[in-house]
C-alpha positions in Angstrom: 5.6 -0.7 20.8 7.5 -1.8 16.8 4.1 -2.9 16.0 2.3 0.0 16.5 4.5 2.5 14.6 4.6 -0.2 11.6 0.8 -0.2 11.4 0.7 3.3 11.7 3.3 3.7 8.7 0.9 0.8 6.8 -1.9 2.9 7.0 -1.0 4.5 3.9 -0.6 1.0 2.1 -4.2 0.3 3.3 -5.3 3.5 1.7 -4.2 2.8 -1.7 -5.4 -0.4 -1.5 -8.5 1.0 -1.2 -8.2 3.2 -3.7 -7.7 0.6 -6.0 -10.9 -0.4 -5.4 -12.6 2.5 -6.3 -9.9 3.3 -9.0 -9.7 -0.5 -10.5 -12.3 -2.4 -9.9 -15.4 0.0 -9.8 -14.6 0.6 -13.7 -14.4 -3.1 -14.8 -17.7 -3.5 -12.3 -19.5 -1.2 -14.5 -17.9 -1.7 -17.8 -18.6 -5.4 -17.3 -22.3 -4.6 -16.0 -23.4 -2.4 -19.3 -24.4 -4.0 -22.3 -22.2 -0.8 -24.5 -18.6 -2.2 -25.8 -17.5 1.1 -25.8 -18.1 1.8 -22.0 -16.6 -1.8 -21.5 -13.5 -0.9 -23.1 -13.3 2.7 -21.4 -13.9 0.6 -17.9 -10.6 -1.6 -18.5 -8.6 1.2 -19.7 -9.3 3.1 -16.8 -8.8 0.3 -14.7 -5.2 -0.6 -16.3 -3.9 2.8 -16.2 -5.3 3.2 -12.0 -3.5 -0.1 -11.7 -0.5 1.3 -13.1 -0.4 4.8 -11.1 -1.4 2.8 -7.5 1.4 0.0 -8.1 3.9 2.5 -9.1 2.8 4.7 -5.7 2.8 1.4 -3.6 5.9 0.6 -5.1 7.9 3.8 -3.8 6.2 4.2 -0.8 7.5 0.4 -0.1 10.9 2.0 -1.0 10.5 4.7 1.8 8.8 2.5 4.2 12.0 0.2 4.2 14.1 2.5 4.9 12.1 4.3 7.3 11.6 0.9 9.2 15.5 0.3 9.3 15.9 4.1 10.6 12.8 3.6 13.3 13.8 0.1 14.5 16.7 1.6 17.5 14.1 4.0 18.4 12.3 1.2 19.7 15.0 -0.4 20.9 16.3 2.3 23.0 13.0 2.5 24.2 12.5 6.1 23.4 8.3 7.5 23.3 6.8 6.2 19.9 6.3 10.0 18.8 10.0 9.8 18.2 9.6 7.4 15.4 7.4 10.0 13.7 9.7 13.1 14.2 11.6 12.8 10.9 13.4 16.4 11.0 15.2 15.1 14.3 14.9 11.3 14.4 14.4 9.3 11.5 16.2 12.0 8.2 19.8 12.4 9.9 19.8 8.7 10.4 18.8 7.6 6.9 21.0 10.7 5.3 24.0 9.5 7.6 23.6 5.7 6.7 21.6 5.4 3.3 24.1 3.0 1.7 24.6 0.7 4.9 20.9 0.9 4.4 20.7 0.0 1.1 23.3 -3.1 1.6 20.8 -4.1 4.9 17.5 -3.9 2.3 19.7 -6.3 -0.1 20.3 -8.6 2.9 17.3 -8.9 4.0 16.3 -9.1 0.7 18.3 -12.4 0.3 17.2 -13.4 3.5 13.6 -13.3 2.6 15.1 -15.9 -0.4 16.6 -18.5 2.0 13.5 -18.4 4.3 11.3 -19.0 1.4 13.7 -22.1 0.6 12.2 -23.9 3.5 8.9 -24.1 1.5 10.3 -26.5 -0.8 11.2 -28.3 2.0 7.5 -29.5 2.5 6.9 -26.6 4.7 8.9 -28.2 7.4 12.6 -26.3 6.6 10.6 -23.0 7.2 10.9 -23.9 10.8 14.7 -23.7 10.4 15.1 -21.2 7.5 12.8 -18.7 8.9 14.3 -17.9 12.4 18.0 -17.5 10.9 16.5 -15.1 8.3 14.9 -12.9 11.0 18.4 -13.1 12.2 19.9 -12.3 10.0 18.2 -9.1 9.0 18.1 -8.4 12.7 21.8 -8.3 12.9 22.0 -6.0 9.6 20.1 -3.9 11.2 21.6 -3.4 14.2 25.3 -3.1 12.9 23.7 -0.6 11.0 23.4 2.0 14.1 26.4 0.3 15.8 28.9 1.8 12.9 26.6 5.1 12.7 27.7 8.2 13.1 23.5 9.5 14.2 23.0 8.0 17.8 19.8 8.2 19.4 19.8 9.2 23.0 18.6 6.0 25.4 15.5 6.3 27.2 16.1 5.7 30.9 
C-alpha cells in the first residue's frame, strides 16, 4: 500500500523528467544537428534555461513530497484506505500543519541517516548490509515519533 501511494506521488517527478527531455535535450540535438552556430547557441541557451527551471521545480516538489510522505506513512500504517493519503484537507494538511517543526527535524535526521548508510559503501560495499538497515530503522523511528507526539491523530481502521 505504501508503494502504491508513493508511486502515485512520484508521477509528477516522472512528468518533470519527460518535460526535461523535451525542453532541454531536443534543443541541444536540434542545435547540434545544424550547421548554423546561431541556432546551436540558441539551443544551448534554451537547454540551460529549461534545465534550471525544471530542476527548481523538481527541488520544490521533492520538499513537498518528503513532507507528504511523512504525513501519509501513518495513514498506511493504520490501514486506512489508500484514498485517505490523497485527501489533503481532511488528513494530510492538518497533520503537516501541526507537525511542521518535527517533520523538518525528522527530514534532517533522515538526511543524516542516508549519509550513515552511504558510509557502508566506503567499506567495500560489505558495510552497506549493516549501515543501510540501521539507517532505515532510524528513519522509521523518527517518523513514528512524529506521530506519537502529534496532536493530530488519525482514526484507526478496524
